[in-house]
C-alpha angles and dihedrals in degrees: 000000000000090000091050092050091047092049092047091051092050091048091049092050090047093052094046090046092054092046090051090057091059130067120255089251092056091048090049090051092051089050096046098045100071091039091055090048091054093044092050090051091053092044091051090051090051093050091047092053091045091052091048090051093050092046090051090047093054103029104024097245130070096195116037108038096176093058091045093050092048091050093052119085116255096254090061090051086065099036097051097054088041089057088051091053091051091050093049092048093048092047091051092047096042098046097032091233131143101242099185115095147077094242093235095091092052091051093048089053092048094049100043102032109020104044094248096308108152123159114236093195094054090044093054091051089050089048090063089059090047092052090050092047098049097035092058095048102270112168096247135098132253094228091079098065092039092054095045093048090048091051092049091050090051091049093049094048092045092052090047089057091044095239119180118259091256092051091045092052090051093048093050090047092049092048093051092046091050091055092052091045091051099047093047097034089237114123094167094047092045091052093049091047089056092052100038100039110018100037096026093220141060098249109177093208088060097043095071097053091043092053093048093052093043094051094049093046092048092050091053092047092046091051091055103033105027138269101262135115111262092240127043104218129185115239106274126176142175101277096198143338088261088075093069094081088053091050089048090057090047090054092052091047090048092054091050094048089049090056092048091048091056094046093050091046095054094037089057090048090052091048092055091045090056094051113107121237136060120323094241092063094060097073088051090056095043095047090045090056088048089055092051090051090048092055088072099027112028089176089082093066118101128358094317100248095140094047091050091054090049091051091049090052092046092243096133119083119231095252092053091048091053093047095045094052098071090031093058092046089050093045092051091046092050092049095044099036096050093054107278120153123222146086129299098206099087095043086051090055090053092050088050093049091051093048093047094043094052092046091047092053091057096043094047091048091054097040108022095162100048100039137062124240124280091264092069091053090047089055093049091043089060090061092044095059093042090052092046096048099040098032086224106118096168091054090048092052095049095041093054092043094050094045093052104029086215107144094171092069096050096098098057089037092058092045095050095044093053093045092048092049094051092043091055091048093048090052089057098252126145129206115278091246095049092044092049092053092045089056087058092051094256117138114197120221119236112229132353093284094058090042092059094044093047094046099050121075134214090248089067095059109023125112114237098196094088123178119207139162129228116253091238095055113129121249095249092055091048089055090049091052091052090051091053096043124073092215134095095226138043123213116232124209136174126238091282095052095255113153110244101172140281139282112230119214090233090059089070091061091065090058099051094084090054097066094149093058099043093095089065096047119103133181092266090063092057095044123127102203092184092068106129125237139187135217130230092249095056119104123244088245089061090047091056089056090050091050089052091058096039118063098216138110093227139022131215118244117218128187094242138339092257105049094027094197107175108239105160149320140253129207136203087243089063091053091050090051094052092045093049093048104037101033108024093035091224126158111312107265097168134046109236113214131173115221114211127191133156094277104010138070122173141153120251126194120204122188114246127210116263111279095017130113138191113225141169117227125191114224110232120233094251090067094057111139099017123126131228089249090058093046090047096194093167100045097038102035108013091243121138117211103207100174144003123220118200140162114258108230094212102046098024088226130125115257127189120216133185104230128216127208091268097042111129114234125213132213109267095029116141114226113210103208139173128200146114116312095248092045096052089047091054091047093051091046090054092051093047096046109120113241096019112123142176091260093052091052093050092044091050092049091050092049093051091047093052 
């Protein structure tokens, strides 16, 4: 027992020592991450059971939709999807929510452009449309609503714990990945999907949290739904090296079909957008057409799970494979384009299985000895279309492998996925998610650097104390202003403050040989009206382009291109500071504040003195009730506490107060402090020292005073 107590004490000291080395925000992130993984697993189980219940309610079976659809008379095959269209239309009209979408595009936009901000309320309203779509046989997958709900949960929890934007982005990404990993029993594939598709890069600092959340979510889902691969696949293998040319052709075909799939999908969306009439009627029309198509081909209903298994087991004849291929693409396009909500991943797998199965039939008929059966090509074709539509070949490889547990097929699977990906890129296609966002006018950044520079606005960094000269100022006064200013250009405004242009220092040189006429020269004569400017709403990425075209160390900021009221300026030095701090994670050069008003919230950066930092320190519980005068951070450590942030017990909201020397502090308060790096470190070390208390500090101060 003594050894156990001793080991427990050492472990406790080790844990607390490690936690003390990290900031409160980092500790909060480490605490929240596994909790979110478990919650997402439970939520995914709940959504899966809810979808099964709705499918049984409408079709009579919550498991095998194809059998249920075939057993229903043909009028019901039209009526049931039609009811789904009515529900989707009513939900969109009643809750004022855009129902169309797979959910993935919205999460990509939130992660890369909005710092992980994703509305849980809007997501839950969208979820209702997704449940109606999938439950009534819409040709979309259930992974879409699960991922979007998971991402919204991660965003809500992260904001509740006041995580930084970078931590919030990582948490949302990990939550979405854990949902995909759970529903497809593929923790590795889900993790890679998060990095390759959602984040757009393989950032190692994101990989660890994503894996942790994915593993926990998958374990929960397995415990509730079973520990089996999602598809039961016969053992296929590469029969001989002579099959590689056939797989090469399949990869090229897969890339081409991926491009056609995307074009049909968005062309159908455009067609429904151009239709006259209210928006709520369009899902009714689209789902009705889906029902008509399903009367003849019930395989097109749902996400296509049953049809994929039949293709993998070579149970679909060649004619049916060839007919189902365009039918499934059309069914998915009708569901998605008319306003249905759901994922595109599983329908993509079915299209791939149909392409591969049809191609495999032909190849195996021609070369029966040297090639595998059509089921092997159906399996590889699934990866080909996923790689071609998502432009994520690594994710496609791992997802197919984990869902089938078929190691023998990995070699042709890797080969085909890479060929399909490059074929789709060579043909000028973009991933479905990127193309969908581009149609909305959203350009995704590539890499974390571009993400930061495209997310932040000029208003966050610009200087508002702008100096300008009137356009009628005499030449002599202009020269005096240049002598008193450290800049190479002067901004010129009219009597109303409208920016007219700038006077460059080199422009004065051209006037020196005209000494007799200088008394008649005014600022307007020296003006360069082509001098470029920026606006507060522009991104820092756009500003970098403007700096490239304008040879100047700083740029004027105007309110808008029409009124051109001069409101500030921005320098290259400011851009370097933001890049160094937000991207390179170097020493903090700028103080990052958030300005809140009734209808406005924006980031503001303020330059700090060299060697100083702005930090947020949590007050431990043993200092409850002490005052700033008793802590003496300024006199003892050279640290200035400029504000205190605490949770209001009545409203449960954070409030920020400006403390005085006698202000009473509470356990859990956050002290916003500024000071030299070594001073803030000493102050934090004092607060985190085990055994130190408020009484010991006051006693020590009294003893030194006496």
